[in-house]
C-alpha positions in Angstrom: 77.9 1.7 53.5 75.2 4.3 52.9 77.8 6.5 51.2 78.8 3.8 48.9 75.2 3.1 47.8 74.6 6.7 47.2 77.9 7.1 45.1 76.8 4.1 43.0 73.1 5.1 42.4 73.6 8.8 42.0 74.6 8.5 38.1 71.3 6.6 37.6 69.2 9.2 39.3 70.8 12.0 37.4 70.1 10.0 34.0 66.4 9.4 35.1 65.8 13.2 35.0 66.9 13.0 31.3 63.9 10.8 30.4 61.5 11.9 27.7 57.9 12.6 29.2 55.1 10.3 27.9 52.6 11.7 25.6 52.3 12.4 21.8 55.3 12.1 19.9 56.7 15.3 18.6 57.8 15.8 14.9 61.0 14.1 14.1 64.4 15.6 14.4 67.8 14.8 13.2 68.6 13.2 16.6 65.9 10.5 16.4 67.5 7.9 14.5 68.4 5.7 17.4 64.9 4.2 17.3 65.8 2.3 14.2 68.5 0.4 15.7 66.1 -1.8 17.8 65.9 -5.2 16.3 62.7 -5.7 14.5 61.6 -2.2 14.1 63.6 -1.8 10.7 60.5 -3.4 9.0 58.4 -0.4 9.9 60.7 2.5 10.5 61.0 5.0 7.6 58.0 3.2 5.8 55.2 5.0 4.1 51.3 4.2 4.8 51.2 2.1 1.7 54.3 0.0 2.7 52.7 -0.5 6.3 49.5 -1.6 4.6 51.4 -4.1 2.4 52.9 -5.4 5.7 49.9 -5.3 7.9 46.9 -4.8 5.7 44.7 -2.0 5.9 44.9 0.4 9.0 42.0 0.0 11.5 42.3 3.7 12.2 43.8 6.6 10.3 43.9 9.9 11.8 45.6 13.1 10.5 46.6 16.2 12.4 48.2 18.8 10.0 50.9 16.9 8.1 51.3 14.3 10.6 49.3 10.8 10.4 48.7 8.2 12.8 47.9 4.7 11.6 46.6 2.1 14.1 46.6 -1.7 13.5 44.7 -3.8 15.7 45.4 -7.7 16.1 44.4 -10.3 18.7 47.9 -10.1 20.3 48.5 -6.1 20.3 47.7 -2.7 19.0 50.3 -0.8 17.1 50.2 3.0 16.6 52.5 4.2 13.9 53.3 7.9 13.6 54.2 9.4 10.2 55.6 12.7 9.5 57.1 14.1 6.2 60.8 13.8 5.8 62.5 17.3 6.4 59.2 18.9 6.4 58.1 17.9 2.8 57.4 14.8 0.9 55.5 11.5 1.7 55.1 10.9 5.4 57.1 8.1 6.7 57.0 6.4 10.1 59.2 8.1 12.7 57.8 6.6 16.0 55.7 3.5 16.8 53.9 2.6 20.1 52.7 -1.0 21.0 50.4 -2.2 23.8 48.4 -5.3 24.6 44.6 -5.2 24.0 44.1 -4.5 27.7 46.3 -1.3 27.4 49.4 -2.5 29.1 52.9 -1.6 27.3 54.1 -4.3 25.0 57.6 -4.7 23.1 57.4 -3.0 19.8 59.2 -5.5 17.8 57.1 -8.4 19.2 53.9 -6.4 18.1 55.4 -5.9 14.6 56.1 -9.5 14.3 52.6 -10.6 15.5 50.9 -8.2 13.3 53.0 -9.3 10.3 51.9 -12.9 11.0 48.3 -11.8 11.1 48.6 -10.3 7.8 50.2 -13.2 6.2 47.6 -15.7 7.6 45.2 -16.8 4.7 
């Protein structure tokens, strides 16, 4: 019985070692397009700062480090951080990664946060 449990759980344990550590996202690479396949994120992934402002309104925080930019949008339901990098090292920065959290700091589904912030911007 124990041997069977180990055989079933071994692949999951091996894959867990492949997880990307938390922290500041790195510059985009050609291997990162999988993020765009999450439903609801296509509204922000690959967008410019101007396009995000059209969607959410003005950013509550805009920080830059080198050619990278982080825009933060704060709403009553969540906080969204969008990380923008130039495509292929040049050109206008676009969103390559987003992170979402509840106002208390707990993780939140990113697509739900995008939807909540979009409704905030659309309200009169």
